[in-house]
N, C-alpha and C positions, 0 to 999 in steps of 0.2 A: 615269533618264529618265522623263518623263511624256508620254504621247501623248494629246491630247484629241481624241476622236472627235466632231467638230463637224458633225453631220448637219443641224442646224437653226439656223445662225447668223442673226444679225439686226443691223441698225443700231439700237443702243439709244440713245434720246434721252431725257434728263431735262430737263423744264421746271420751273423754280422760279417759283412765282407767289405774289402776295400772298394771293389767294383765288381759287378756281375759280368762275367765274360760269357755272353750268350754263344752257345755252340762250342764252348771250350770248357776247360776245368777251372772251377773257382773253389778256393779253399777258404773256409770261414776263419775269421780271427777270434770268434767267440761263438759258443752255442748255448742256448737256454732251452730247457724242456720243462713244460708244465702240463698238468692234467687240464685239458682244454675242451673245446666246444663251448658255444655261447653260454649254455646254462651253468656249466662248471665255472666259467669265468665270472658270471654273476655271483655265484656262491662264494668264490674266493674273495671277490671284492667286498661283498657284504660282511663276510666273516672278519676281514682285515679291519673293518670299521666298527667291530664290536657286536655285530648281530649274531643271534643264535640261528645257525644254519644247518640244514640237512639236505643232502643230495640223494635223489632216487636216480641211480645211474645204470643204464643198460650197457654192460661191459662184456667183451668177449675176447678169447684167445690170449696169447702172451702180451700183446699190446694192451689189452684191457686190464690184465694183471698189473702191468707197469703203471697204467693210469691210476689204478686203485692204490698202489704203493705211494704214488706222488700225492694223492689226496690225503693219505694217512700222514705223510710227512708235513703237509700243510695244516694238519690238525682238523681237517674237515670231516664231519660225520657223514657216512654214506650208507644207504641201503642199496646193495647191488642187485641187479637182475641179470643173471648169466645168459649170454648169447652164444650160439654156436659159431657164428661168424666173428672174425677178428676186428676189433675196434680200429677205426681209421687213424691215419696220421695226416697232419696238416702242417705246411711249411710257410714261414714268413721270412723273406730274404731282405735284409736292410743294408743298404750301402752306406759307407762312412761319410760320404759327402752330405752337406746340409740338405735335408729333405724331410717332408712330413708325410711321405708315402713309403710303402713297402711293396715288394713283389710277392704275392701270395699264391701258393699252390695247395688247394684244399681238396682232399678226396671226398667222394660222395659219402653221405651218412651210411653207417652200417645197417643193413636190413634186419628186421625182426621177423621171425616166423609168427604164425597165428598163436601158437602156444606161448611164445615169449611175450607177445603183446598182452595176452590174457594175464600172464604172470605179473607183468608190469602194472596193469590196472589194479590187480588185487593188492599189490604192495602199496600203491598210491592211496587206495581207499582205506587201508589199514592205518597208514600214516595220518590221513586226514581225520579219522575217527579218534586217534590219540592226541591230536593237536588242533582242537577247535579254534577257529579264528585266525589260523595261520595265513600268511601270504604264500601262494603257490605261483612260481615263476616258470612259465613255458617260454623257452628262448631257443632260437636256432631252427635249423631245417628239420622237417619231419621225415623220418626215414621211410624207405619202402617197407611195406608190411604193416604200417600203422594206418588203419582206416580213419579218414578224416572225420566222418560222421560220428564214429565212436569216440574219437578224441574230443570232439565238441561236446558230446554227451557227458563225458567224464568231467570236463570243465564245468558244465552246468550242474552236475551233481555235487561238485566241490562247493560251488557258490550256494547251492540250496542247503548245504550242510553248515553254512556259516563262514566258509573260507573266503578269502579275497584272492582274485586271480589277476596276474599281470602277464601280458603277452608281448613278445618281441619276435617278429618273424617276417616272412615275405611270401609272395606268390600265393599259390593255392592253400598252403598251410595257414597263412595269415587270414585269407578270406574265410576259411572254414572256422577259425577260432576267435576272430575278433568279436563276434556276437556273444561269446561266453566269457568275456573279460570285464573286469572292473576298470582296468587301466591298460592302455596300449602305448608302448614306446617303440617308435620306428624312426628310421632316418628319412630324409626328404624324398629320396629315390623310392624307398619302399612305400611311402605314403602315396606317391604319384602312381605307382603300380596298383595299389589298392583302390585308389579313387578313379583310375583311368584318365587322369589329367595331371600334367606337370604344373603345379602351382608355384608362384614366384618365390615364396619364402616359407620358413617354418611356421610363422604365425598363421598365415592363410591356410596352410596344410593342416595344422593342428585343429583349427576351427572347423574345417571341412570334415575331418575324420570324426570329430565329436558330434557334429550335426547329423552325419549319416548313420553312425552306429550307436550313438547314445552312450559313449564311454568317455572316461577321462583320457585325453589324448596328449601325448608328448612327442614332438617331432624334433629330432636333432638334425643339425646341418653343419657338421664338421667344425671348422675353425670359426664359423659364424655363431656358434652357440646353439641354443634350443629354445622352443616355446611350448608352454603347457596351456591347454584349454580344458578347464574342468569346472564343476559347479562352485568349488570353493576357492579357485584361483585361476586367473587368466593373465599370464605374463611370461617374461623370458627367464631362461637360465643364463648365467654369465658365460660369455665367450672366453676361451682360454687366454690367459695372459702371455703364455709362451707356447710355441709350437714344438712338441717333442719329436724325436726321431722314430718312435715306436708306436704308431697309431693303432696297430692291431689290438683289439680288445678294449679300446676306449669306450665304445658304445655299451659293451657289456659292463664295464666298470661303472659307467654312468647309471645303468639300471640297478646294479648292486648297491651303489650309494643311495639312490633314490629309495629303494625298498628298505634299506637299513634305517633310514630316517623315518619313513612312514610306519615301519613296524614298531618303533619306539614311541610313536605318537606325535611326531613333529608335523606341523602344517606343511602343505605342499610347497609353499614358497621357500621354507627352510630346507626341505628335502631337495629341491632343485639346486640349491647352493652346494650341498654336500655331494650331489651327483656330479655336478660340473667339476668340482675339485677332484673327485675320484678319477674322472676321465682324463683330466690334465695330468694327474700324478701317474696314471698308467703309461702315458706316452713318454715319460721321462726315462724309463728303464726297459730293458728287454724282458719279454715274458708277459703274456696276456694276463691282465688283472693282477699284476704285481705292482703295488702302489709305491712309487718312489717318493 
């Protein structure tokens, strides 16, 4: 079982355009909407690969209802925690010319009140009690209103109860939670921020994160692939064979594939292959964590 801790969901919208006319009107040739935010992308990717997945999602307002409907359409099980504020919307604008980048406009994560955070913690604890040994994936930005020390305590309690914890984040949120993880998956830029040093490649960065924090560390580096440094495996994940037009969500798809394999008992070396394949498949088609 994989439980996605979706503290910062969003309605993710991908606009495909012939060319982005900055300062003028651009009309998309195609539009794709998915229930997004990094944690929900991880959940959708893992579920597409056959994993048993549950999302604990903080959702609010009409947009939150829409995200919930999209999750249902995807067949993803969800434990919603209702918010007073409206769930955010994030945009990815992809131009038709050959490119491996997109222009992304992401709203800040929707804030939680103290009561909403307390309700979220209660739901997570109940889910953990009912699913011993599950993987819990904390992925994405930490919203205002979530105390980082209490979030770290929650992760520690999950691990103490027999759960496995994977973290993918950045900045202060990553620094606060990395010590409560079994596995950390970050990109090279996030690793550099965490370590306070821009290391030359994913291999060096993964080794440094593992050495400093005592966790299994996986550092991705875009089209260059990724590297894992862990007690049971130290080695690369395959680089993509083809560069897709829709890179948004590939890191999340990587983590979803990784956890899907680890949850079914595959060794890390095999899990990295599935993760890399999921990331490459994500980039082929519009919509985050829709595997082409």
